[in-house]
C-alpha positions in Angstrom: 88.3 -167.9 186.3 84.8 -168.0 185.3 85.7 -167.6 181.5 88.3 -170.8 182.3 84.9 -172.7 184.2 83.0 -171.9 181.5 85.8 -173.3 178.7 86.0 -176.4 180.8 82.2 -177.2 181.1 81.5 -176.7 177.1 84.4 -179.1 176.8 82.8 -181.5 179.0 79.8 -181.1 177.2 81.1 -181.8 174.2 83.4 -184.7 175.2 79.8 -186.6 176.6 77.7 -185.7 173.7 77.1 -188.8 171.9 78.2 -188.7 168.1 75.6 -187.7 165.2 75.1 -190.2 162.7 75.0 -188.6 159.5 73.3 -189.9 156.7 76.1 -190.7 153.4 75.5 -188.1 151.1 72.8 -188.5 148.0 74.8 -189.2 145.3 77.6 -191.4 146.9 76.7 -195.3 146.8 77.9 -198.6 147.3 77.5 -200.9 144.9 77.7 -203.4 147.1 74.3 -202.3 149.0 72.6 -201.2 145.8 72.5 -204.7 144.6 69.3 -206.6 146.0 67.8 -203.1 146.4 63.8 -202.8 146.1 63.0 -201.2 142.7 59.6 -199.1 142.2 57.6 -197.5 139.5 57.7 -194.0 140.5 55.1 -193.1 137.8 52.8 -195.8 139.3 52.5 -194.3 142.7 55.7 -196.0 143.5 54.6 -199.7 142.7 57.0 -201.9 144.0 58.2 -204.0 140.6 61.4 -205.6 141.8 65.0 -205.4 142.4 68.6 -204.8 141.0 70.6 -207.8 140.5 73.3 -206.2 139.1 75.4 -202.6 138.2 76.9 -202.3 135.1 80.0 -199.9 134.7 81.4 -198.6 131.7 85.3 -198.5 130.9 85.3 -194.8 132.3 84.2 -196.6 135.4 81.0 -194.6 135.3 77.6 -196.2 135.8 76.2 -197.4 132.5 73.0 -199.1 133.8 71.2 -201.4 136.0 70.1 -205.1 135.6 66.9 -205.3 137.1 64.9 -208.7 138.0 61.4 -207.6 138.0 58.2 -209.5 139.8 56.6 -212.4 137.7 53.3 -211.0 139.1 53.6 -207.7 136.9 51.7 -208.2 133.7 54.0 -209.1 130.9 56.8 -209.9 132.8 58.0 -214.0 133.6 59.9 -215.8 136.4 63.5 -214.3 136.2 62.6 -211.7 133.8 65.7 -209.2 133.5 66.0 -205.9 131.9 68.3 -203.6 131.3 67.7 -199.8 132.6 69.8 -197.2 131.1 71.1 -194.6 133.8 68.9 -191.8 132.8 65.6 -194.0 133.4 65.9 -194.4 137.2 67.0 -192.3 140.5 68.2 -193.7 143.7 67.5 -192.7 147.2 69.5 -193.1 150.6 67.7 -194.9 153.5 69.5 -194.7 156.4 69.1 -196.9 159.3 70.8 -196.1 162.6 74.3 -196.9 162.0 76.0 -196.3 158.8 76.5 -200.4 158.0 72.3 -200.7 157.8 72.1 -198.0 154.9 69.9 -199.5 152.0 68.4 -197.7 148.8 65.6 -197.4 146.8 65.5 -197.7 142.9 62.8 -195.4 141.2 62.2 -196.1 137.6 60.8 -192.9 135.9 58.8 -194.7 133.4 55.4 -196.4 133.7 55.1 -200.3 133.1 54.3 -200.0 129.5 57.5 -198.5 129.1 59.3 -200.9 131.5 57.8 -203.4 129.5 59.9 -202.7 126.0 63.2 -202.1 128.2 65.8 -204.4 126.6 65.6 -208.0 128.0 68.8 -209.3 129.4 69.9 -212.6 128.0 72.6 -214.4 126.6 71.9 -212.3 123.0 71.8 -209.0 125.0 75.2 -209.6 126.6 76.9 -210.6 123.4 75.5 -207.8 121.8 76.5 -205.2 124.1 79.9 -206.7 124.1 80.0 -206.3 120.4 78.9 -202.7 120.6 81.6 -202.0 123.4 84.4 -203.5 121.0 83.1 -201.3 118.0 83.1 -198.5 120.1 86.4 -198.8 121.7 88.0 -199.7 117.9 86.8 -196.5 116.8 88.5 -194.4 119.6 91.5 -196.6 120.0 93.4 -194.9 117.1 92.9 -191.5 118.7 93.9 -192.5 122.1 96.7 -194.2 120.4 97.8 -190.5 118.2 96.9 -188.6 121.5 99.5 -190.9 123.0 101.8 -190.4 120.1 101.6 -186.7 120.4 102.0 -186.6 124.0 105.2 -189.0 123.9 106.8 -186.6 121.1 105.8 -183.7 123.3 107.6 -185.1 126.2 110.5 -185.8 124.1 111.0 -182.4 122.6 111.1 -181.0 126.2 113.2 -183.1 127.4 115.5 -182.7 124.3 115.0 -178.7 124.4 116.2 -179.2 128.6 118.6 -181.5 127.9 120.6 -178.7 125.2 120.0 -175.6 127.8 121.6 -177.7 130.2 124.4 -178.6 127.9 124.8 -174.8 127.1 124.9 -173.8 130.8 127.3 -176.6 131.5 129.8 -174.8 128.9 129.0 -171.7 129.8 130.1 -172.2 133.6 132.7 -174.6 132.3 134.2 -171.3 130.1 134.0 -169.0 133.1 135.7 -171.1 135.6 138.9 -171.1 133.1 
């Protein structure tokens, strides 16, 4: 009976304990939440530098980089100055609020201001060049993808033909046995 009371008390305690709100795991980010996040220069004592304007995703659905709108009060930057930051040039930290819908992010650039000034400026010319470069890469891999598809198709066809032949042979053998 004492054991039953202990189990009952434990069950009631678990039911009355408020749920613990866990922070989302690092490495799992909402792009919607990432856009608008503050950007800091980690190499300069986390100096505020701007905010994330866009997240660029490659065809393989991996993040390729960020478009950052830098503050115009930074030396060497103008109003609406946007730069492309490659994925290996930043890190993201999760800042959880007291609810999951209040999670925010902070982006930390690994380079100092001098290096950041050399990041590619994002404008119409940059975008056209990026699209052209992606098209060239696709053209160079397209024939490989097509030949891989052809090889897969041929292998599948061979397996199907062999299975069909074996099935026909088994049916003929079964029919002979039944006669």
